PDB file of the backbone (N, CA, C, O) and the ligand in Angstrom, with CONECT records:
HET     ZN  A 101       1
ATOM      1  N   MET A   1      13.119 -36.904 -17.903  1.00  0.00           N
ATOM      2  CA  MET A   1      12.704 -36.426 -16.581  1.00  0.00           C
ATOM      3  C   MET A   1      11.510 -37.234 -16.081  1.00  0.00           C
ATOM      4  O   MET A   1      10.597 -37.541 -16.846  1.00  0.00           O
ATOM      5  N   SER A   2      11.521 -37.565 -14.829  1.00  0.00           N
ATOM      6  CA  SER A   2      10.382 -38.290 -14.269  1.00  0.00           C
ATOM      7  C   SER A   2       9.402 -37.322 -13.645  1.00  0.00           C
ATOM      8  O   SER A   2       8.567 -37.685 -12.816  1.00  0.00           O
ATOM      9  N   LEU A   3       9.530 -36.073 -14.072  1.00  0.00           N
ATOM     10  CA  LEU A   3       8.681 -35.013 -13.541  1.00  0.00           C
ATOM     11  C   LEU A   3       7.202 -35.338 -13.743  1.00  0.00           C
ATOM     12  O   LEU A   3       6.376 -35.112 -12.859  1.00  0.00           O
ATOM     13  N   LEU A   4       6.890 -35.862 -14.903  1.00  0.00           N
ATOM     14  CA  LEU A   4       5.497 -36.058 -15.251  1.00  0.00           C
ATOM     15  C   LEU A   4       5.052 -37.479 -14.940  1.00  0.00           C
ATOM     16  O   LEU A   4       5.530 -38.447 -15.531  1.00  0.00           O
ATOM     17  N   ARG A   5       4.149 -37.571 -14.022  1.00  0.00           N
ATOM     18  CA  ARG A   5       3.513 -38.852 -13.794  1.00  0.00           C
ATOM     19  C   ARG A   5       2.202 -38.832 -14.560  1.00  0.00           C
ATOM     20  O   ARG A   5       1.409 -37.899 -14.435  1.00  0.00           O
ATOM     21  N   ARG A   6       1.991 -39.838 -15.325  1.00  0.00           N
ATOM     22  CA  ARG A   6       0.943 -39.824 -16.336  1.00  0.00           C
ATOM     23  C   ARG A   6      -0.428 -39.370 -15.843  1.00  0.00           C
ATOM     24  O   ARG A   6      -1.073 -38.551 -16.497  1.00  0.00           O
ATOM     25  N   GLN A   7      -0.877 -39.877 -14.721  1.00  0.00           N
ATOM     26  CA  GLN A   7      -2.274 -39.626 -14.354  1.00  0.00           C
ATOM     27  C   GLN A   7      -2.482 -38.349 -13.548  1.00  0.00           C
ATOM     28  O   GLN A   7      -3.580 -37.794 -13.523  1.00  0.00           O
ATOM     29  N   ASP A   8      -1.431 -37.891 -12.896  1.00  0.00           N
ATOM     30  CA  ASP A   8      -1.626 -36.748 -12.016  1.00  0.00           C
ATOM     31  C   ASP A   8      -1.842 -35.476 -12.823  1.00  0.00           C
ATOM     32  O   ASP A   8      -1.171 -35.250 -13.830  1.00  0.00           O
ATOM     33  N   PRO A   9      -2.779 -34.650 -12.380  1.00  0.00           N
ATOM     34  CA  PRO A   9      -2.874 -33.333 -13.023  1.00  0.00           C
ATOM     35  C   PRO A   9      -1.603 -32.544 -12.720  1.00  0.00           C
ATOM     36  O   PRO A   9      -0.971 -32.743 -11.683  1.00  0.00           O
ATOM     37  N   LEU A  10      -1.244 -31.668 -13.616  1.00  0.00           N
ATOM     38  CA  LEU A  10      -0.068 -30.836 -13.384  1.00  0.00           C
ATOM     39  C   LEU A  10      -0.345 -29.866 -12.239  1.00  0.00           C
ATOM     40  O   LEU A  10      -1.468 -29.395 -12.061  1.00  0.00           O
ATOM     41  N   VAL A  11       0.685 -29.583 -11.481  1.00  0.00           N
ATOM     42  CA  VAL A  11       0.591 -28.507 -10.504  1.00  0.00           C
ATOM     43  C   VAL A  11       1.317 -27.292 -11.082  1.00  0.00           C
ATOM     44  O   VAL A  11       2.049 -27.406 -12.065  1.00  0.00           O
ATOM     45  N   CYS A  12       1.107 -26.139 -10.467  1.00  0.00           N
ATOM     46  CA  CYS A  12       1.644 -24.891 -11.020  1.00  0.00           C
ATOM     47  C   CYS A  12       3.152 -24.963 -11.229  1.00  0.00           C
ATOM     48  O   CYS A  12       3.664 -24.511 -12.253  1.00  0.00           O
ATOM     49  N   ARG A  13       3.850 -25.524 -10.270  1.00  0.00           N
ATOM     50  CA  ARG A  13       5.311 -25.586 -10.373  1.00  0.00           C
ATOM     51  C   ARG A  13       5.722 -26.357 -11.630  1.00  0.00           C
ATOM     52  O   ARG A  13       6.681 -25.984 -12.306  1.00  0.00           O
ATOM     53  N   GLU A  14       5.000 -27.421 -11.934  1.00  0.00           N
ATOM     54  CA  GLU A  14       5.328 -28.209 -13.122  1.00  0.00           C
ATOM     55  C   GLU A  14       5.031 -27.426 -14.397  1.00  0.00           C
ATOM     56  O   GLU A  14       5.782 -27.488 -15.371  1.00  0.00           O
ATOM     57  N   VAL A  15       3.933 -26.698 -14.372  1.00  0.00           N
ATOM     58  CA  VAL A  15       3.587 -25.874 -15.535  1.00  0.00           C
ATOM     59  C   VAL A  15       4.699 -24.869 -15.803  1.00  0.00           C
ATOM     60  O   VAL A  15       5.103 -24.655 -16.947  1.00  0.00           O
ATOM     61  N   VAL A  16       5.188 -24.256 -14.725  1.00  0.00           N
ATOM     62  CA  VAL A  16       6.264 -23.264 -14.874  1.00  0.00           C
ATOM     63  C   VAL A  16       7.512 -23.915 -15.449  1.00  0.00           C
ATOM     64  O   VAL A  16       8.204 -23.323 -16.278  1.00  0.00           O
ATOM     65  N   GLU A  17       7.797 -25.131 -15.009  1.00  0.00           N
ATOM     66  CA  GLU A  17       8.993 -25.808 -15.511  1.00  0.00           C
ATOM     67  C   GLU A  17       8.837 -26.224 -16.970  1.00  0.00           C
ATOM     68  O   GLU A  17       9.823 -26.360 -17.693  1.00  0.00           O
ATOM     69  N   LEU A  18       7.607 -26.421 -17.390  1.00  0.00           N
ATOM     70  CA  LEU A  18       7.360 -26.904 -18.753  1.00  0.00           C
ATOM     71  C   LEU A  18       7.105 -25.784 -19.747  1.00  0.00           C
ATOM     72  O   LEU A  18       6.979 -26.027 -20.947  1.00  0.00           O
ATOM     73  N   VAL A  19       7.029 -24.550 -19.243  1.00  0.00           N
ATOM     74  CA  VAL A  19       6.531 -23.490 -20.103  1.00  0.00           C
ATOM     75  C   VAL A  19       7.444 -23.249 -21.315  1.00  0.00           C
ATOM     76  O   VAL A  19       6.949 -22.976 -22.409  1.00  0.00           O
ATOM     77  N   THR A  20       8.769 -23.347 -21.135  1.00  0.00           N
ATOM     78  CA  THR A  20       9.633 -23.133 -22.304  1.00  0.00           C
ATOM     79  C   THR A  20       9.466 -24.271 -23.313  1.00  0.00           C
ATOM     80  O   THR A  20       9.455 -24.041 -24.522  1.00  0.00           O
ATOM     81  N   ASP A  21       9.335 -25.506 -22.805  1.00  0.00           N
ATOM     82  CA  ASP A  21       9.084 -26.628 -23.715  1.00  0.00           C
ATOM     83  C   ASP A  21       7.772 -26.418 -24.471  1.00  0.00           C
ATOM     84  O   ASP A  21       7.666 -26.693 -25.666  1.00  0.00           O
ATOM     85  N   TYR A  22       6.795 -25.929 -23.747  1.00  0.00           N
ATOM     86  CA  TYR A  22       5.498 -25.687 -24.367  1.00  0.00           C
ATOM     87  C   TYR A  22       5.624 -24.637 -25.480  1.00  0.00           C
ATOM     88  O   TYR A  22       5.111 -24.821 -26.583  1.00  0.00           O
ATOM     89  N   LEU A  23       6.306 -23.556 -25.173  1.00  0.00           N
ATOM     90  CA  LEU A  23       6.441 -22.475 -26.147  1.00  0.00           C
ATOM     91  C   LEU A  23       7.305 -22.885 -27.332  1.00  0.00           C
ATOM     92  O   LEU A  23       7.137 -22.379 -28.442  1.00  0.00           O
ATOM     93  N   GLU A  24       8.232 -23.806 -27.085  1.00  0.00           N
ATOM     94  CA  GLU A  24       9.067 -24.309 -28.178  1.00  0.00           C
ATOM     95  C   GLU A  24       8.361 -25.403 -28.960  1.00  0.00           C
ATOM     96  O   GLU A  24       8.847 -25.851 -29.999  1.00  0.00           O
ATOM     97  N   GLY A  25       7.217 -25.825 -28.456  1.00  0.00           N
ATOM     98  CA  GLY A  25       6.466 -26.886 -29.128  1.00  0.00           C
ATOM     99  C   GLY A  25       7.098 -28.246 -28.967  1.00  0.00           C
ATOM    100  O   GLY A  25       6.901 -29.125 -29.806  1.00  0.00           O
ATOM    101  N   SER A  26       7.863 -28.438 -27.888  1.00  0.00           N
ATOM    102  CA  SER A  26       8.559 -29.715 -27.739  1.00  0.00           C
ATOM    103  C   SER A  26       7.889 -30.653 -26.733  1.00  0.00           C
ATOM    104  O   SER A  26       8.439 -31.705 -26.407  1.00  0.00           O
ATOM    105  N   LEU A  27       6.727 -30.285 -26.250  1.00  0.00           N
ATOM    106  CA  LEU A  27       5.982 -31.212 -25.392  1.00  0.00           C
ATOM    107  C   LEU A  27       5.300 -32.274 -26.258  1.00  0.00           C
ATOM    108  O   LEU A  27       4.911 -32.025 -27.399  1.00  0.00           O
ATOM    109  N   SER A  28       5.174 -33.454 -25.675  1.00  0.00           N
ATOM    110  CA  SER A  28       4.381 -34.470 -26.360  1.00  0.00           C
ATOM    111  C   SER A  28       2.928 -34.014 -26.405  1.00  0.00           C
ATOM    112  O   SER A  28       2.524 -33.123 -25.658  1.00  0.00           O
ATOM    113  N   ARG A  29       2.156 -34.626 -27.277  1.00  0.00           N
ATOM    114  CA  ARG A  29       0.766 -34.209 -27.393  1.00  0.00           C
ATOM    115  C   ARG A  29       0.004 -34.397 -26.072  1.00  0.00           C
ATOM    116  O   ARG A  29      -0.829 -33.569 -25.703  1.00  0.00           O
ATOM    117  N   ALA A  30       0.302 -35.490 -25.372  1.00  0.00           N
ATOM    118  CA  ALA A  30      -0.390 -35.754 -24.113  1.00  0.00           C
ATOM    119  C   ALA A  30      -0.020 -34.703 -23.064  1.00  0.00           C
ATOM    120  O   ALA A  30      -0.885 -34.199 -22.348  1.00  0.00           O
ATOM    121  N   ASP A  31       1.277 -34.379 -22.982  1.00  0.00           N
ATOM    122  CA  ASP A  31       1.713 -33.395 -21.994  1.00  0.00           C
ATOM    123  C   ASP A  31       1.153 -32.013 -22.322  1.00  0.00           C
ATOM    124  O   ASP A  31       0.784 -31.243 -21.435  1.00  0.00           O
ATOM    125  N   ARG A  32       1.103 -31.725 -23.606  1.00  0.00           N
ATOM    126  CA  ARG A  32       0.551 -30.457 -24.049  1.00  0.00           C
ATOM    127  C   ARG A  32      -0.924 -30.332 -23.633  1.00  0.00           C
ATOM    128  O   ARG A  32      -1.382 -29.273 -23.204  1.00  0.00           O
ATOM    129  N   ARG A  33      -1.633 -31.427 -23.773  1.00  0.00           N
ATOM    130  CA  ARG A  33      -3.043 -31.434 -23.354  1.00  0.00           C
ATOM    131  C   ARG A  33      -3.158 -31.161 -21.865  1.00  0.00           C
ATOM    132  O   ARG A  33      -3.995 -30.370 -21.432  1.00  0.00           O
ATOM    133  N   ARG A  34      -2.303 -31.827 -21.078  1.00  0.00           N
ATOM    134  CA  ARG A  34      -2.359 -31.639 -19.628  1.00  0.00           C
ATOM    135  C   ARG A  34      -1.971 -30.209 -19.261  1.00  0.00           C
ATOM    136  O   ARG A  34      -2.559 -29.597 -18.370  1.00  0.00           O
ATOM    137  N   PHE A  35      -0.970 -29.693 -19.966  1.00  0.00           N
ATOM    138  CA  PHE A  35      -0.542 -28.311 -19.746  1.00  0.00           C
ATOM    139  C   PHE A  35      -1.709 -27.354 -19.992  1.00  0.00           C
ATOM    140  O   PHE A  35      -1.992 -26.476 -19.176  1.00  0.00           O
ATOM    141  N   GLU A  36      -2.370 -27.538 -21.116  1.00  0.00           N
ATOM    142  CA  GLU A  36      -3.475 -26.638 -21.472  1.00  0.00           C
ATOM    143  C   GLU A  36      -4.683 -26.837 -20.564  1.00  0.00           C
ATOM    144  O   GLU A  36      -5.429 -25.900 -20.283  1.00  0.00           O
ATOM    145  N   ALA A  37      -4.861 -28.079 -20.110  1.00  0.00           N
ATOM    146  CA  ALA A  37      -5.965 -28.336 -19.176  1.00  0.00           C
ATOM    147  C   ALA A  37      -5.722 -27.582 -17.870  1.00  0.00           C
ATOM    148  O   ALA A  37      -6.653 -27.028 -17.285  1.00  0.00           O
ATOM    149  N   HIS A  38      -4.480 -27.563 -17.423  1.00  0.00           N
ATOM    150  CA  HIS A  38      -4.156 -26.811 -16.214  1.00  0.00           C
ATOM    151  C   HIS A  38      -4.402 -25.316 -16.437  1.00  0.00           C
ATOM    152  O   HIS A  38      -5.001 -24.641 -15.600  1.00  0.00           O
ATOM    153  N   LEU A  39      -3.935 -24.820 -17.565  1.00  0.00           N
ATOM    154  CA  LEU A  39      -4.117 -23.395 -17.869  1.00  0.00           C
ATOM    155  C   LEU A  39      -5.582 -22.990 -17.862  1.00  0.00           C
ATOM    156  O   LEU A  39      -5.943 -21.920 -17.371  1.00  0.00           O
ATOM    157  N   ALA A  40      -6.414 -23.853 -18.408  1.00  0.00           N
ATOM    158  CA  ALA A  40      -7.835 -23.542 -18.512  1.00  0.00           C
ATOM    159  C   ALA A  40      -8.440 -23.304 -17.132  1.00  0.00           C
ATOM    160  O   ALA A  40      -9.459 -22.626 -16.990  1.00  0.00           O
ATOM    161  N   ASP A  41      -7.794 -23.872 -16.127  1.00  0.00           N
ATOM    162  CA  ASP A  41      -8.323 -23.836 -14.770  1.00  0.00           C
ATOM    163  C   ASP A  41      -7.554 -22.903 -13.843  1.00  0.00           C
ATOM    164  O   ASP A  41      -7.951 -22.702 -12.695  1.00  0.00           O
ATOM    165  N   CYS A  42      -6.465 -22.336 -14.330  1.00  0.00           N
ATOM    166  CA  CYS A  42      -5.549 -21.659 -13.420  1.00  0.00           C
ATOM    167  C   CYS A  42      -5.158 -20.288 -13.964  1.00  0.00           C
ATOM    168  O   CYS A  42      -4.298 -20.189 -14.838  1.00  0.00           O
ATOM    169  N   PRO A  43      -5.790 -19.223 -13.447  1.00  0.00           N
ATOM    170  CA  PRO A  43      -5.487 -17.876 -13.927  1.00  0.00           C
ATOM    171  C   PRO A  43      -4.036 -17.482 -13.670  1.00  0.00           C
ATOM    172  O   PRO A  43      -3.476 -16.682 -14.419  1.00  0.00           O
ATOM    173  N   HIS A  44      -3.411 -18.035 -12.613  1.00  0.00           N
ATOM    174  CA  HIS A  44      -2.023 -17.678 -12.299  1.00  0.00           C
ATOM    175  C   HIS A  44      -1.094 -18.136 -13.412  1.00  0.00           C
ATOM    176  O   HIS A  44      -0.250 -17.372 -13.879  1.00  0.00           O
ATOM    177  N   CYS A  45      -1.250 -19.375 -13.832  1.00  0.00           N
ATOM    178  CA  CYS A  45      -0.376 -19.901 -14.876  1.00  0.00           C
ATOM    179  C   CYS A  45      -0.714 -19.281 -16.227  1.00  0.00           C
ATOM    180  O   CYS A  45       0.170 -19.094 -17.062  1.00  0.00           O
ATOM    181  N   THR A  46      -1.975 -18.966 -16.445  1.00  0.00           N
ATOM    182  CA  THR A  46      -2.351 -18.272 -17.674  1.00  0.00           C
ATOM    183  C   THR A  46      -1.632 -16.938 -17.740  1.00  0.00           C
ATOM    184  O   THR A  46      -1.121 -16.549 -18.791  1.00  0.00           O
ATOM    185  N   GLU A  47      -1.594 -16.237 -16.610  1.00  0.00           N
ATOM    186  CA  GLU A  47      -0.899 -14.951 -16.546  1.00  0.00           C
ATOM    187  C   GLU A  47       0.603 -15.147 -16.740  1.00  0.00           C
ATOM    188  O   GLU A  47       1.266 -14.366 -17.423  1.00  0.00           O
ATOM    189  N   TYR A  48       1.116 -16.193 -16.133  1.00  0.00           N
ATOM    190  CA  TYR A  48       2.546 -16.461 -16.255  1.00  0.00           C
ATOM    191  C   TYR A  48       2.927 -16.731 -17.701  1.00  0.00           C
ATOM    192  O   TYR A  48       3.936 -16.224 -18.192  1.00  0.00           O
ATOM    193  N   LEU A  49       2.111 -17.537 -18.383  1.00  0.00           N
ATOM    194  CA  LEU A  49       2.371 -17.842 -19.784  1.00  0.00           C
ATOM    195  C   LEU A  49       2.308 -16.569 -20.623  1.00  0.00           C
ATOM    196  O   LEU A  49       3.121 -16.367 -21.525  1.00  0.00           O
ATOM    197  N   ALA A  50       1.338 -15.720 -20.316  1.00  0.00           N
ATOM    198  CA  ALA A  50       1.211 -14.456 -21.053  1.00  0.00           C
ATOM    199  C   ALA A  50       2.461 -13.603 -20.863  1.00  0.00           C
ATOM    200  O   ALA A  50       2.928 -12.963 -21.805  1.00  0.00           O
ATOM    201  N   GLN A  51       3.004 -13.593 -19.643  1.00  0.00           N
ATOM    202  CA  GLN A  51       4.231 -12.834 -19.374  1.00  0.00           C
ATOM    203  C   GLN A  51       5.401 -13.404 -20.149  1.00  0.00           C
ATOM    204  O   GLN A  51       6.224 -12.662 -20.685  1.00  0.00           O
ATOM    205  N   MET A  52       5.475 -14.736 -20.207  1.00  0.00           N
ATOM    206  CA  MET A  52       6.548 -15.378 -20.961  1.00  0.00           C
ATOM    207  C   MET A  52       6.458 -15.014 -22.429  1.00  0.00           C
ATOM    208  O   MET A  52       7.463 -14.687 -23.061  1.00  0.00           O
ATOM    209  N   ARG A  53       5.251 -15.071 -22.969  1.00  0.00           N
ATOM    210  CA  ARG A  53       5.063 -14.726 -24.381  1.00  0.00           C
ATOM    211  C   ARG A  53       5.473 -13.279 -24.629  1.00  0.00           C
ATOM    212  O   ARG A  53       6.096 -12.974 -25.646  1.00  0.00           O
ATOM    213  N   ALA A  54       5.126 -12.388 -23.704  1.00  0.00           N
ATOM    214  CA  ALA A  54       5.472 -10.975 -23.850  1.00  0.00           C
ATOM    215  C   ALA A  54       6.986 -10.805 -23.826  1.00  0.00           C
ATOM    216  O   ALA A  54       7.539 -10.030 -24.607  1.00  0.00           O
ATOM    217  N   THR A  55       7.658 -11.529 -22.932  1.00  0.00           N
ATOM    218  CA  THR A  55       9.111 -11.462 -22.848  1.00  0.00           C
ATOM    219  C   THR A  55       9.737 -11.918 -24.157  1.00  0.00           C
ATOM    220  O   THR A  55      10.680 -11.306 -24.658  1.00  0.00           O
ATOM    221  N   ILE A  56       9.199 -12.998 -24.699  1.00  0.00           N
ATOM    222  CA  ILE A  56       9.743 -13.536 -25.952  1.00  0.00           C
ATOM    223  C   ILE A  56       9.489 -12.561 -27.092  1.00  0.00           C
ATOM    224  O   ILE A  56      10.331 -12.398 -27.976  1.00  0.00           O
ATOM    225  N   ARG A  57       8.328 -11.911 -27.072  1.00  0.00           N
ATOM    226  CA  ARG A  57       8.052 -10.911 -28.106  1.00  0.00           C
ATOM    227  C   ARG A  57       9.070  -9.774 -28.029  1.00  0.00           C
ATOM    228  O   ARG A  57       9.535  -9.275 -29.054  1.00  0.00           O
ATOM    229  N   LEU A  58       9.407  -9.376 -26.817  1.00  0.00           N
ATOM    230  CA  LEU A  58      10.349  -8.279 -26.621  1.00  0.00           C
ATOM    231  C   LEU A  58      11.753  -8.649 -27.075  1.00  0.00           C
ATOM    232  O   LEU A  58      12.421  -7.874 -27.761  1.00  0.00           O
ATOM    233  N   THR A  59      12.191  -9.834 -26.690  1.00  0.00           N
ATOM    234  CA  THR A  59      13.561 -10.225 -27.011  1.00  0.00           C
ATOM    235  C   THR A  59      13.646 -10.812 -28.410  1.00  0.00           C
ATOM    236  O   THR A  59      14.733 -10.915 -28.979  1.00  0.00           O
ATOM    237  N   GLY A  60      12.499 -11.200 -28.967  1.00  0.00           N
ATOM    238  CA  GLY A  60      12.478 -11.728 -30.316  1.00  0.00           C
ATOM    239  C   GLY A  60      12.792 -13.205 -30.402  1.00  0.00           C
ATOM    240  O   GLY A  60      12.652 -13.813 -31.463  1.00  0.00           O
ATOM    241  N   ARG A  61      13.214 -13.783 -29.299  1.00  0.00           N
ATOM    242  CA  ARG A  61      13.483 -15.221 -29.317  1.00  0.00           C
ATOM    243  C   ARG A  61      13.436 -15.791 -27.910  1.00  0.00           C
ATOM    244  O   ARG A  61      13.420 -15.071 -26.911  1.00  0.00           O
ATOM    245  N   LEU A  62      13.415 -17.083 -27.878  1.00  0.00           N
ATOM    246  CA  LEU A  62      13.344 -17.801 -26.615  1.00  0.00           C
ATOM    247  C   LEU A  62      14.750 -18.181 -26.196  1.00  0.00           C
ATOM    248  O   LEU A  62      15.390 -19.023 -26.826  1.00  0.00           O
ATOM    249  N   GLU A  63      15.219 -17.565 -25.146  1.00  0.00           N
ATOM    250  CA  GLU A  63      16.573 -17.840 -24.674  1.00  0.00           C
ATOM    251  C   GLU A  63      16.523 -18.339 -23.242  1.00  0.00           C
ATOM    252  O   GLU A  63      16.530 -17.556 -22.293  1.00  0.00           O
ATOM    253  N   PRO A  64      16.474 -19.644 -23.105  1.00  0.00           N
ATOM    254  CA  PRO A  64      16.263 -20.214 -21.771  1.00  0.00           C
ATOM    255  C   PRO A  64      17.211 -19.679 -20.706  1.00  0.00           C
ATOM    256  O   PRO A  64      16.797 -19.471 -19.566  1.00  0.00           O
ATOM    257  N   GLU A  65      18.482 -19.450 -21.058  1.00  0.00           N
ATOM    258  CA  GLU A  65      19.409 -19.000 -20.014  1.00  0.00           C
ATOM    259  C   GLU A  65      19.090 -17.598 -19.524  1.00  0.00           C
ATOM    260  O   GLU A  65      19.084 -17.328 -18.323  1.00  0.00           O
ATOM    261  N   ASP A  66      18.828 -16.719 -20.466  1.00  0.00           N
ATOM    262  CA  ASP A  66      18.444 -15.365 -20.071  1.00  0.00           C
ATOM    263  C   ASP A  66      17.124 -15.376 -19.325  1.00  0.00           C
ATOM    264  O   ASP A  66      16.940 -14.683 -18.324  1.00  0.00           O
ATOM    265  N   LEU A  67      16.215 -16.180 -19.840  1.00  0.00           N
ATOM    266  CA  LEU A  67      14.886 -16.199 -19.244  1.00  0.00           C
ATOM    267  C   LEU A  67      14.903 -16.780 -17.845  1.00  0.00           C
ATOM    268  O   LEU A  67      14.145 -16.345 -16.978  1.00  0.00           O
ATOM    269  N   SER A  68      15.752 -17.750 -17.624  1.00  0.00           N
ATOM    270  CA  SER A  68      15.655 -18.440 -16.343  1.00  0.00           C
ATOM    271  C   SER A  68      15.951 -17.497 -15.177  1.00  0.00           C
ATOM    272  O   SER A  68      15.343 -17.616 -14.113  1.00  0.00           O
ATOM    273  N   ALA A  69      16.876 -16.570 -15.371  1.00  0.00           N
ATOM    274  CA  ALA A  69      17.143 -15.613 -14.297  1.00  0.00           C
ATOM    275  C   ALA A  69      15.919 -14.738 -14.058  1.00  0.00           C
ATOM    276  O   ALA A  69      15.506 -14.519 -12.920  1.00  0.00           O
ATOM    277  N   ALA A  70      15.350 -14.245 -15.147  1.00  0.00           N
ATOM    278  CA  ALA A  70      14.153 -13.422 -15.018  1.00  0.00           C
ATOM    279  C   ALA A  70      13.004 -14.228 -14.445  1.00  0.00           C
ATOM    280  O   ALA A  70      12.203 -13.726 -13.657  1.00  0.00           O
ATOM    281  N   MET A  71      12.934 -15.494 -14.856  1.00  0.00           N
ATOM    282  CA  MET A  71      11.847 -16.339 -14.377  1.00  0.00           C
ATOM    283  C   MET A  71      11.940 -16.567 -12.883  1.00  0.00           C
ATOM    284  O   MET A  71      10.940 -16.511 -12.166  1.00  0.00           O
ATOM    285  N   ARG A  72      13.151 -16.825 -12.423  1.00  0.00           N
ATOM    286  CA  ARG A  72      13.307 -17.058 -10.989  1.00  0.00           C
ATOM    287  C   ARG A  72      12.804 -15.858 -10.213  1.00  0.00           C
ATOM    288  O   ARG A  72      12.138 -16.007  -9.188  1.00  0.00           O
ATOM    289  N   GLU A  73      13.118 -14.677 -10.695  1.00  0.00           N
ATOM    290  CA  GLU A  73      12.672 -13.465 -10.035  1.00  0.00           C
ATOM    291  C   GLU A  73      11.148 -13.354 -10.065  1.00  0.00           C
ATOM    292  O   GLU A  73      10.496 -13.163  -9.038  1.00  0.00           O
ATOM    293  N   ASP A  74      10.602 -13.481 -11.277  1.00  0.00           N
ATOM    294  CA  ASP A  74       9.152 -13.419 -11.435  1.00  0.00           C
ATOM    295  C   ASP A  74       8.467 -14.441 -10.556  1.00  0.00           C
ATOM    296  O   ASP A  74       7.464 -14.159  -9.900  1.00  0.00           O
ATOM    297  N   LEU A  75       9.031 -15.632 -10.557  1.00  0.00           N
ATOM    298  CA  LEU A  75       8.403 -16.720  -9.829  1.00  0.00           C
ATOM    299  C   LEU A  75       8.344 -16.439  -8.345  1.00  0.00           C
ATOM    300  O   LEU A  75       7.319 -16.656  -7.698  1.00  0.00           O
ATOM    301  N   GLY A  76       9.453 -15.953  -7.809  1.00  0.00           N
ATOM    302  CA  GLY A  76       9.471 -15.638  -6.387  1.00  0.00           C
ATOM    303  C   GLY A  76       8.333 -14.706  -6.062  1.00  0.00           C
ATOM    304  O   GLY A  76       7.626 -14.876  -5.069  1.00  0.00           O
ATOM    305  N   GLU A  77       8.171 -13.719  -6.914  1.00  0.00           N
ATOM    306  CA  GLU A  77       7.118 -12.739  -6.706  1.00  0.00           C
ATOM    307  C   GLU A  77       5.736 -13.346  -6.887  1.00  0.00           C
ATOM    308  O   GLU A  77       4.830 -13.108  -6.088  1.00  0.00           O
ATOM    309  N   LEU A  78       5.586 -14.138  -7.954  1.00  0.00           N
ATOM    310  CA  LEU A  78       4.289 -14.764  -8.220  1.00  0.00           C
ATOM    311  C   LEU A  78       3.859 -15.630  -7.043  1.00  0.00           C
ATOM    312  O   LEU A  78       2.726 -15.541  -6.571  1.00  0.00           O
ATOM    313  N   TYR A  79       4.781 -16.468  -6.580  1.00  0.00           N
ATOM    314  CA  TYR A  79       4.409 -17.383  -5.514  1.00  0.00           C
ATOM    315  C   TYR A  79       4.104 -16.637  -4.226  1.00  0.00           C
ATOM    316  O   TYR A  79       3.232 -17.040  -3.456  1.00  0.00           O
ATOM    317  N   ARG A  80       4.823 -15.552  -3.997  1.00  0.00           N
ATOM    318  CA  ARG A  80       4.492 -14.743  -2.821  1.00  0.00           C
ATOM    319  C   ARG A  80       3.065 -14.227  -2.957  1.00  0.00           C
ATOM    320  O   ARG A  80       2.290 -14.265  -2.002  1.00  0.00           O
ATOM    321  N   ARG A  81       2.724 -13.747  -4.143  1.00  0.00           N
ATOM    322  CA  ARG A  81       1.381 -13.208  -4.359  1.00  0.00           C
ATOM    323  C   ARG A  81       0.332 -14.281  -4.161  1.00  0.00           C
ATOM    324  O   ARG A  81      -0.705 -14.035  -3.545  1.00  0.00           O
ATOM    325  N   TRP A  82       0.601 -15.496  -4.692  1.00  0.00           N
ATOM    326  CA  TRP A  82      -0.368 -16.578  -4.583  1.00  0.00           C
ATOM    327  C   TRP A  82      -0.587 -16.946  -3.131  1.00  0.00           C
ATOM    328  O   TRP A  82      -1.715 -17.180  -2.697  1.00  0.00           O
ATOM    329  N   ARG A  83       0.509 -16.995  -2.381  1.00  0.00           N
ATOM    330  CA  ARG A  83       0.378 -17.355  -0.965  1.00  0.00           C
ATOM    331  C   ARG A  83      -0.451 -16.309  -0.225  1.00  0.00           C
ATOM    332  O   ARG A  83      -1.264 -16.640   0.638  1.00  0.00           O
ATOM    333  N   ASP A  84      -0.234 -15.041  -0.577  1.00  0.00           N
ATOM    334  CA  ASP A  84      -0.970 -13.975   0.083  1.00  0.00           C
ATOM    335  C   ASP A  84      -2.464 -14.094  -0.127  1.00  0.00           C
ATOM    336  O   ASP A  84      -3.266 -13.676   0.707  1.00  0.00           O
ATOM    337  N   GLN A  85      -2.824 -14.683  -1.281  1.00  0.00           N
ATOM    338  CA  GLN A  85      -4.240 -14.777  -1.592  1.00  0.00           C
ATOM    339  C   GLN A  85      -4.917 -15.905  -0.842  1.00  0.00           C
ATOM    340  O   GLN A  85      -6.145 -15.971  -0.777  1.00  0.00           O
ATOM    341  N   ARG A  86      -4.099 -16.811  -0.265  1.00  0.00           N
ATOM    342  CA  ARG A  86      -4.729 -17.961   0.366  1.00  0.00           C
ATOM    343  C   ARG A  86      -4.864 -17.808   1.858  1.00  0.00           C
ATOM    344  O   ARG A  86      -5.380 -18.704   2.526  1.00  0.00           O
TER     345      ARG A  86
HETATM  346 ZN    ZN A 101      -1.289 -23.118 -12.174  1.00  0.00          ZN2+
END
């Protein structure tokens, strides 16, 4: 994927797209650093990651197909909330 351009900081949308890779530990070390750097600065994505972890705890495993439907729903809501705050 050409999603990641080396020098640019991640934006929230990219963090959301990378979150399953992050949780599976399949990000490169550099991408993982950028992911965590974004989280350190972004309460929205920190909350999103916490929700993902909670979902995985509930289901006991990471199932991208099941999660993606739930994620799309959550995301729609999250982004609406973020826009409202601005
Ligand atoms: Zn963010």
